[in-house]
N, C-alpha and C positions, 0 to 999 in steps of 0.2 A: 504493500500500500504506500509506503513513503515514496518509492520511485514513481508511482502513478501521480502522487500529489505534486512532485516536482514537475512532471509533464504538464499538469494542469496549471500550476502557477506560471510556468514559462509561456503557456498558451495565452494567459491574460496579458502578460507583458508583450508578447509578439503581436497581439491584436492591435495594439496602439501604434505599431511601427510599420505595419504592412497594409497596403490597400486590399490585398487578398488575404483573408484570414487563413492561417495554416490549419489544416485538419488534423484532429487527433485520431489516428488510425487504431489505437489500442482501445478495445471495448471498455475495460475497466476504467481507463483514464477518461473516456467519454462520459461514463456514468458519474464519475467523481466531478467532472467539469459541470455537469448538470446539477449535481448536488451543491456545488459552490454557487452557481447562479441562483438556485432556489434559496440558499442562505442569504444571498445578497438581496433578493426580493423581500425576504422576511425582515432583514435589517432596515431596509428603506421604509417598509410599511409600519414598523413598530418603533422606529427611532424616536427617542424622547426629545431630541432637538430638532426633529423634522428632517426632510430630505432636500437639501439645497447645497449649493457650492460652498458658500461661506457661512460661518456662524458667529454670532456676537460672543466675544470672549467673556462678557459679563454673564452669559448663560451658564457658565461653569464657575465653581467657587475658588479654584486654585490658580488661574492665570495671574490674578493680581498679586498673589503671594510670590510667584516667580518674578514678576515685574519689579517688585520691591527689592529683590535680591540681585537685580541686574549688575550693580557695581561690583559685587563679590564675584559673580560669574565671569564678568568681563575681565577682572583682574587676573583670574586664573587662565582665561583664554589668552590674554596678552603675553603672559609668561610662556605659554605653550607656543605662541607664534614665533618665538625665537628659533624654533625647530620646524617651521612650517614646511620647508622643503623635504623634511624627512617624513612628514605625515603621508599616509597612504591615499592614493586616488581611489575613488569609490569602486571602480571596476577591479582594482587589485584585491579588494575584500570580497565583493559580490560580482562574479564574472558576468552575470546576466545584465548588469548595468552597462556593459559595453555597447549595447544598442543605443544608449543615451549619451555616453561619454567615453571617449577612447584616448584622451590626452590627460595631462596632469592638472587640468583646470578645475576639477571638482574634488577637493580633498576632504577627508573625514577624520574625526577622532571619536570613536564609538565608546559609549558607556554601557549600552545595552542593545541587543539585536534580537528581535522576535522572541523576547522573554529570556534571553541568555545574558547574564551579567558579565561584564569585563572588569573585574576588581582592580587590576593594575591601573587602568585609566581612571577609575573612580578615586583611587588613592592619590593619583597625580592631581586631581581637581576635587578635593573633598567638599568644598562649599557648593560646587555645582552638583555633586552627588547628593548632598543634603537637600538641595532645592528639588531635584528630580524625584526624591522620595515622597514629595508632597503630591505627586500626580497619581490619582487612582487608576489602576489598569494600564500603567505605562508598559509598552511592549518594546519600543525601540527609542533610543535617544543618542544623539551625537552632535558635535559641532559640524555644521555643514558650511564649507568654506569654498566660495566661488572666486576664482582668480579674475583679475581684470580681463574684460572682453569675453568671458565665458557665457555661453548660451546653452541651456538645457532644452532640447526640442520637445514639442507637444507629445504627451503620453498619458496613460492612465495607470493607476496602481492596481495590484492584483486582486484585492479583496476589500470590501467596504465595511468589514467588521471593526476596523479602526478608523479614527479620524486623525488628522494631522495638525500639529501645533508648531508654530514658529515664534520664537522670541528674538527680536532684533538685537544684535550685539554690536556689530560693526556694519553700518549702513552708509555707503558713501554718497548716496543721492536719494531724494524722495520724489523723483519724477520718472518719466518713462525710460530713462537710461538704466534704471535698476528697479526691476519690478517682477511681479508674478501675475499670470493670467490664468484664471480657472473658469472653465465653461464660458469663455468670452468676457469675463469680468476682470478688469485690471485693478490690482491693488499694489500698494507700495509698503515696504517694511519701514518701520521707524525704530530707532534705538530705544530699548526699554519698553516696547509695546508688543502686543500679541496679535497673531493671526491664527484663526482656526478654520480649517477647510476640509472638504472631502476629496481625497486625492484620486478617487475613482471617477471623478469628472475629468475630462481632458484638461490638462494644464501644462504650462510651460513657464520657464523663468530665465532671467538673463541679468548680466551685470556688465553693461557696456560703459563702464567707467574705468579710470586708471588705478583703482584701489580695490582691495579685497572686500567682498560682501560676506558677512558671517552671521548665521543665525543658529540658535539652539533648536534642533529639529527633533520632534517627538511624535511618535505614533502611540495613541492610547485607545483603549477599548471604547467603542461607541456606546453611549448610555442607552440601555434597553431595559424593558420590563424583565421580570424574573425568568420566564421560560425562554424567550429569545436570547437573553443574556447567557443562559447555560449552554444553549446550542452554539452560540458564538464562541464562548470560551472553549468548547470542545473542538471547534474548527481550528482555533488558533493553536491549541495543543497539538493537533495533528500536523499542522504546518511546521511547527517547531521541530518535528522529527523528520522532516524531508531533507533530501540531499541539497535542495535549494538553500536551506538554512545551515546545514552541517558543513558544507563547503565554505561558506562565509565565516562561520565560527572558527574553523581550522585556519583559514587565511588570516583572520584577525589575531589568533594566538601566535601564529608564526611571525607576524609583524611585530607584536608586542615583545616577543623573545629578542628580536634584533634591536628594537628601540630601547629597551630597558637593560640590555646586557652591558 
């Protein structure tokens, strides 16, 4: 089953990059793909925050708590940026991201990925780790670092059981030169402010400035009533056991061994 789930997750990623959707020829994988789509319909129907591209951060109790900790988080980030060229590119950790980025323009520093903690990085940035612990249902968290001129093409995420959160940390411009577009809606980041959106709507981002753009990037469980929440939790636990995730965790561990040696 884990191998089938990897096929399914890759199918969702491939959908957003190809005009012709690749076909799943493996029958169990097709069944699981339909299961995933059924779960997405359930999540949209029962979402306590609604089904829309962007959400008001005030609809959640914790974004303001992270915003208040922006200076502490940014101080740890700035210390880390002394080694920015040693930080891994996204596709070096998660090879599937090569359809989005193939250069060194999107760097990462992971604290958590699909529910798997990375303690060494948390120890490197303890105040950031403390802030992240305030987020219920956090599944993924990292510093997302876009180099000057970097463009992330339009795509969709693999599963809507999570919502995405960005906290602006280093934002070089608040105009169309540095922005994100979700389902045709353009938004800008601001330092110390939050954005919450559904990454399964088609979205793209860019940094057409001469400076780094950095946000704290978090995926957290979509707020749902009890029964859909339990189903969603099960789906996420299965995904955590896929090669899709295991390969990324292995790559992250290998990078950490070199970085901290």
